[in-house]
C-alpha positions as CSV (number, residue, x, y, z in Angstrom):
1,M,-56.6,50.4,-172.5
2,A,-53.3,51.1,-173.9
3,F,-50.3,51.5,-171.7
4,A,-48.0,54.4,-172.5
5,Q,-44.5,53.4,-173.2
6,T,-42.0,55.8,-172.0
7,Q,-38.4,55.6,-173.0
8,Q,-36.0,56.0,-170.2
9,R,-32.3,56.4,-170.8
10,H,-30.0,54.8,-168.3
11,D,-26.6,56.0,-169.1
12,T,-24.1,54.1,-167.1
13,L,-20.6,55.1,-166.6
14,A,-18.1,52.4,-167.6
15,D,-15.0,54.4,-166.6
16,I,-13.0,53.5,-163.5
17,N,-12.3,56.3,-161.1
18,I,-8.5,56.3,-161.0
19,T,-8.0,59.3,-158.7
20,P,-7.8,57.1,-155.5
21,L,-5.3,54.8,-157.2
22,I,-3.1,57.7,-158.2
23,D,-3.2,59.0,-154.6
24,V,-2.1,55.7,-153.2
25,M,0.7,55.4,-155.8
26,L,2.0,58.9,-154.9
27,V,2.0,58.1,-151.2
28,L,3.9,54.8,-151.9
29,L,6.4,56.7,-154.0
30,V,7.0,59.2,-151.2
31,I,7.5,56.4,-148.7
32,F,10.0,54.5,-150.9
33,M,11.9,57.8,-151.6
34,I,12.3,58.3,-147.9
35,A,13.0,54.7,-147.0
36,A,15.5,53.9,-149.8
37,P,18.4,56.0,-148.4
38,V,17.9,54.5,-145.0
39,L,18.2,51.0,-146.3
40,T,21.5,51.7,-148.0
41,R,23.2,53.3,-145.0
42,D,25.6,51.1,-142.9
43,I,24.8,50.7,-139.2
44,P,28.0,50.5,-137.1
45,L,27.9,47.5,-134.7
46,T,30.4,46.2,-132.2
47,L,29.9,42.4,-132.1
48,P,31.5,40.2,-129.5
49,H,34.4,38.0,-130.5
50,V,33.7,34.3,-130.7
51,D,36.4,31.7,-130.6
52,P,36.3,29.6,-133.8
53,A,36.8,26.3,-132.0
54,P,35.9,26.1,-128.4
55,D,38.2,23.9,-126.4
56,K,35.5,22.8,-124.0
57,V,32.9,20.3,-125.0
58,P,29.7,20.7,-123.2
59,P,28.7,17.9,-120.9
60,P,25.9,15.5,-122.1
61,P,22.5,16.3,-120.7
62,I,21.0,14.5,-117.8
63,E,18.5,12.0,-119.3
64,L,15.2,11.7,-117.5
65,R,12.4,9.5,-118.7
66,I,8.8,9.2,-117.5
67,D,6.9,6.1,-118.7
68,G,3.2,5.7,-119.1
69,V,2.7,4.5,-115.5
70,G,4.5,7.5,-114.1
71,E,7.8,5.8,-113.1
72,V,10.8,8.1,-113.4
73,T,14.3,7.0,-114.5
74,V,17.4,9.2,-114.3
75,A,20.4,8.1,-116.3
76,G,18.9,4.7,-116.8
77,G,18.2,4.0,-113.1
78,P,14.7,4.1,-111.5
79,V,14.1,7.0,-109.1
80,A,11.1,7.6,-106.8
81,I,9.6,11.1,-107.2
82,G,10.3,11.9,-103.5
83,E,14.1,11.2,-104.1
84,L,14.2,13.0,-107.5
85,A,15.2,16.4,-106.0
86,S,18.2,15.0,-104.3
87,V,19.3,13.0,-107.3
88,L,19.0,16.0,-109.6
89,R,20.9,18.2,-107.0
90,T,23.8,15.7,-106.9
91,E,23.9,15.5,-110.7
92,R,24.0,19.3,-110.9
93,E,26.7,19.5,-108.3
94,R,28.7,16.8,-110.1
95,M,28.8,19.0,-113.1
96,A,29.7,22.2,-111.2
97,G,30.8,25.1,-113.4
98,E,29.2,23.6,-116.5
99,K,25.8,24.4,-118.1
100,V,23.6,21.6,-117.0
101,V,20.8,20.6,-119.4
102,L,18.0,18.3,-118.3
103,S,16.5,16.3,-121.1
104,V,13.0,15.1,-120.3
105,E,11.3,12.4,-122.3
106,A,7.7,11.7,-121.3
107,S,5.5,8.9,-122.7
108,Y,2.5,10.1,-124.6
109,D,0.1,8.4,-122.2
110,V,1.5,9.7,-118.9
111,D,-0.6,12.0,-116.7
112,Y,0.2,15.7,-117.0
113,E,0.3,15.9,-113.2
114,V,3.3,13.6,-113.0
115,V,5.1,15.7,-115.7
116,A,4.3,18.9,-113.9
117,K,5.6,17.5,-110.6
118,V,8.9,16.4,-112.3
119,L,9.4,19.7,-113.9
120,A,8.7,21.6,-110.7
121,T,11.1,19.3,-108.8
122,A,13.8,19.9,-111.5
123,Q,13.3,23.7,-111.2
124,N,13.5,23.6,-107.4
125,A,16.7,21.5,-107.7
126,G,18.3,24.4,-109.5
127,L,18.1,23.2,-113.1
128,T,17.0,26.0,-115.4
129,S,17.8,24.6,-118.8
130,I,15.2,21.9,-119.5
131,R,14.7,20.2,-122.9
132,M,11.6,18.2,-123.7
133,K,11.8,15.4,-126.2
């Protein structure tokens, strides 16, 4: 029993089809030809005038600290959370006409609920610029 050996030719193509590559390159060429003149054209802008040296120095921020137990201190003095709104209102009124910034520094182990209450109280007291440390 002899097996017949047949010869099969497998001609493989080793050429890369470069037609899609040429198509992509032509599309990119057209895009760059259209975009290049736009990039070199000046755009007229009217910018506001800024004083080189402002005469007014901004006031220092109101320092508020929350420790790990949840005790709040404002400007170095302890404040109960119930009294925090009135203290922050008086600080904001003391700096009337100025942009008041509240700087909040919270301990890493303080409950989020305490921080959320302090931030809500500050917002209700009229402080809109709050900086977290």
